C-alpha positions in Angstrom: -0.7 -37.4 -7.7 0.3 -34.4 -9.0 -1.9 -33.2 -11.5 -1.2 -29.3 -11.9 1.9 -27.2 -11.5 2.0 -23.5 -10.6 5.5 -21.7 -10.9 6.7 -18.1 -9.7 8.8 -16.8 -12.7 11.9 -14.1 -11.7 14.0 -16.1 -9.6 12.3 -19.7 -10.0 11.8 -20.4 -13.7 14.1 -17.4 -15.2 17.8 -17.3 -14.0 19.4 -14.1 -13.0 19.6 -12.5 -16.6 15.5 -13.1 -16.4 16.1 -15.9 -19.1 15.1 -19.5 -19.4 17.3 -22.3 -19.7 17.2 -24.8 -22.4 16.5 -27.8 -20.1 14.1 -25.9 -18.6 12.3 -25.3 -21.8 12.3 -28.9 -22.8 11.1 -30.0 -19.7 8.2 -27.8 -19.8 7.3 -28.9 -23.3 7.6 -32.6 -22.6 5.4 -32.4 -19.3 2.1 -34.1 -19.5 0.7 -31.7 -16.6 -0.6 -28.3 -17.0 1.6 -25.2 -15.8 0.3 -21.8 -14.8 3.0 -19.0 -14.3 1.9 -16.8 -11.3 4.3 -13.6 -11.3 4.4 -10.4 -10.2 5.4 -9.4 -13.8 3.0 -7.6 -16.3 1.2 -9.9 -19.1 3.4 -8.0 -21.6 6.5 -8.9 -19.5 5.4 -12.5 -19.1 4.3 -13.2 -22.8 8.0 -14.1 -24.4 8.1 -16.6 -21.6 4.7 -18.3 -22.0 5.5 -18.1 -26.0 8.8 -20.0 -25.3 7.2 -22.6 -23.3 4.1 -22.8 -25.6 1.6 -22.4 -22.7 -2.3 -22.3 -23.3 -3.5 -22.8 -19.8 -4.7 -19.8 -17.8 -1.8 -17.3 -16.4 -1.4 -15.1 -13.6 -0.1 -11.4 -13.7 0.4 -8.7 -10.9 1.0 -11.4 -8.0 -2.6 -12.3 -8.6 -4.2 -9.0 -9.6 -5.0 -10.5 -13.0 -6.1 -14.0 -14.3 -6.0 -14.3 -17.9 -6.0 -16.5 -20.9 -3.0 -15.4 -23.2 -4.1 -14.6 -26.9 -1.9 -13.6 -29.9 -3.4 -10.0 -29.4 -4.6 -9.0 -25.9 -4.7 -11.1 -22.7 -8.4 -12.4 -22.4 -9.4 -11.1 -18.6 -11.1 -14.1 -16.8 -10.7 -12.5 -12.9 -9.1 -8.9 -11.9 -8.6 -7.3 -8.9 -7.2 -3.5 -9.8 -6.2 -1.2 -7.2 -8.7 1.8 -5.9 -7.8 4.8 -8.2 -8.2 7.2 -5.0 -6.1 5.3 -2.6 -3.5 4.9 -5.5 -3.6 8.7 -6.4 -3.1 9.5 -2.4 -0.2 7.1 -2.2 1.8 8.3 -5.2 1.5 12.1 -4.2 2.7 11.0 -0.7 5.6 9.0 -2.0 6.6 11.7 -4.5 6.9 14.2 -1.6 8.2 12.1 0.8 10.8 10.1 -1.1 11.9 11.9 -3.9 14.7 9.6 -4.5 12.7 6.3 -5.1 11.9 4.5 -8.3 8.5 4.8 -8.6 6.2 3.2 -11.7 2.8 1.3 -12.2 1.0 -0.8 -14.4 -2.3 -0.9 -15.9 -3.2 -3.9 -18.3 -1.4 -2.7 -21.2 1.1 0.0 -20.2 3.9 0.4 -18.0 3.8 4.0 -16.6 6.8 6.2 -15.1 7.1 9.8 -14.5 11.1 9.5 -14.7 13.5 7.4 -16.3 16.2 6.4 -13.4 18.6 3.7 -13.0 15.6 1.7 -11.5 13.6 2.2 -14.5 16.4 1.3 -16.9 17.1 -2.0 -14.9 13.6 -3.3 -15.1 13.3 -2.3 -19.1 16.7 -4.4 -19.5 15.3 -7.2 -17.6 12.1 -7.4 -19.1 12.5 -5.8 -22.5 9.7 -3.4 -22.0 9.7 0.3 -22.4 7.8 2.7 -20.2 5.5 5.4 -21.0 6.3 8.8 -19.5 3.3 10.5 -17.8 2.5 13.1 -15.2 1.3 11.0 -12.1 -1.2 13.4 -10.9 -2.7 14.5 -14.4 -3.3 10.9 -15.4 -4.5 9.7 -12.2 -7.5 12.1 -12.7 -8.5 10.0 -15.6 -11.8 8.0 -14.4 -11.1 5.3 -16.7 -7.7 4.3 -15.7 -7.2 1.1 -13.8 -4.1 0.2 -12.3 -3.0 -3.1 -11.1 0.6 -2.4 -9.5 2.8 -0.1 -8.2 6.6 -0.7 -8.2 8.9 0.7 -5.8 12.9 0.4 -6.1 14.8 1.4 -3.0 18.6 2.6 -2.7 19.0 0.3 0.3 17.4 -2.1 2.8 17.1 0.7 5.6 15.3 3.0 3.2 12.8 -0.1 2.1 11.8 -0.6 5.7 11.1 3.2 6.0 8.8 3.1 3.0 6.8 0.1 4.2 6.5 2.1 7.7 5.4 5.1 5.8 3.0 3.4 3.9 1.6 1.6 6.9 1.0 4.7 8.7 -1.0 6.1 5.5 -3.7 3.7 6.5 -4.9 3.6 3.1 -7.5 0.6 2.5 -7.6 -2.1 0.0 -3.6 -2.1 -0.3 -1.2 -4.9 -0.1 2.5 -4.3 0.2 4.8 -7.1 -0.7 8.7 -7.5 -0.9 9.6 -9.2 -4.4 13.3 -8.3 -4.1 16.3 -7.1 -2.1 15.3 -3.5 -2.8 11.8 -3.8 -4.5 8.0 -3.3 -3.2 5.1 -4.0 -5.0 1.7 -2.6 -4.0 -1.6 -4.2 -5.2 -5.0 -4.6 -4.1 -5.4 -6.6 -1.2 -7.5 -9.2 -3.1 -4.7 -10.0 -5.2 -2.4 -12.9 -4.1 -1.1 -15.9 -5.5 -3.2 -18.2 -3.1 -6.3 -16.9 -4.2 -5.2 -16.7 -7.8 -4.3 -20.5 -7.6 -7.6 -21.6 -6.1 -9.5 -19.6 -8.9 -7.7 -21.5 -11.7 -8.7 -24.6 -9.9 -12.3 -24.0 -9.5 -13.5 -25.3 -12.8 -10.9 -28.2 -13.1 -12.3 -30.5 -10.7 -8.9 -30.6 -8.5 -8.0 -29.4 -5.2 -4.8 -28.0 -3.7 -3.5 -31.3 -2.7 -3.4 -32.0 -6.2 -1.0 -29.6 -7.0 2.7 -28.6 -7.0 3.9 -25.0 -6.5 7.4 -23.4 -7.2 8.8 -20.1 -5.5 11.4 -18.6 -4.0 10.3 -15.2 -2.5 8.5 -13.9 0.2 5.4 -13.3 -1.9 5.0 -17.0 -2.9 4.5 -18.1 0.6 1.1 -18.1 0.9 1.0 -19.9 -2.4 3.4 -22.6 -1.0 1.7 -23.0 2.2 -1.6 -23.9 0.3 -0.5 -26.6 -2.1 -0.1 -30.3 -1.3 3.5 -30.2 -3.0 5.6 -26.9 -2.3 9.0 -27.0 -4.0 11.4 -23.9 -3.3 14.5 -23.4 -5.0 18.0 -23.5 -4.1 18.7 -19.8 -4.1 15.8 -18.9 -1.8 16.4 -17.6 1.7 16.5 -20.2 4.7 13.2 -18.6 5.7 11.6 -19.6 2.4 13.1 -23.0 2.0 11.3 -24.1 5.3 8.2 -24.0 3.5 9.4 -26.2 0.9 8.4 -30.1 0.7 11.2 -30.6 -1.5 14.4 -28.1 -2.2 15.8 -28.3 -5.8 18.5 -26.8 -7.4 18.8 -23.2 -8.1 17.3 -21.0 -10.7 20.8 -20.7 -12.4 21.1 -24.6 -12.5 17.8 -25.3 -14.2 15.8 -26.1 -10.8 13.0 -26.1 -12.2 13.5 -29.1 -14.6 15.5 -30.9 -12.1 12.5 -30.9 -10.0 10.0 -32.2 -12.5 12.7 -35.2 -12.9 13.6 -35.8 -9.4 10.5 -35.0 -7.7 7.1 -34.8 -9.7 7.9 -37.5 -11.4 8.9 -39.9 -8.7 5.8 -38.9 -6.8 3.5 -39.4 -9.8 5.2 -42.8 -10.2 4.8 -44.1 -6.9 0.9 -43.3 -6.2 0.5 -44.4 -10.0 
């Protein structure tokens, strides 16, 4: 039987406008199964969704960089995998020097940092409802207490994205993972920060195995998670490559594919086994 659900957020539970559908809200609240969100977003960017869905289970931010228990005030950290500050300082300086036109921002546990408000930053702010803190990266990264979990890059073209990935790889900085989370977006986290690792960490104290779980996703950074669980469910808006990883292909995120899959797949699997 399916006993636990893990789900990506953007492109999966959230529609193109970054919103939940009423169908999905109703279905999640009615589901007897525990649900954990596993997102590239920060805890602050996830909070409104968690509250709308009334979730009380552990949640995952920064692509697995942070596993936390939501509270009314600050996230209670259960496990964390921050970036190495020295590698981040070197990388950001190199990116600013080589690619002055890309949108660059970074996240710690409580803040979203950027040096320049550009179109990319404005788009993220509109989508997430968060406001960035303006800093000088070269100064801020000298702070020994700074603990960053994610660097986010937004490129102008797919060709530039490929060029930036090659450049980062050629820097040979230790402990970094570069993942594509959107057509023009790259996210850099610790190599220990993966959705698959976060999923297994949450399961450790539940007595459940990955075979007992369903996972929803639609992007490249969801593949490891989808390949791990017994019931991988892929959104209809995912690319053909990602859909090949799915045991069940549901409707798109624009058409409440999450709630559709709860009814048409998960409920039927559990009724059949039960």
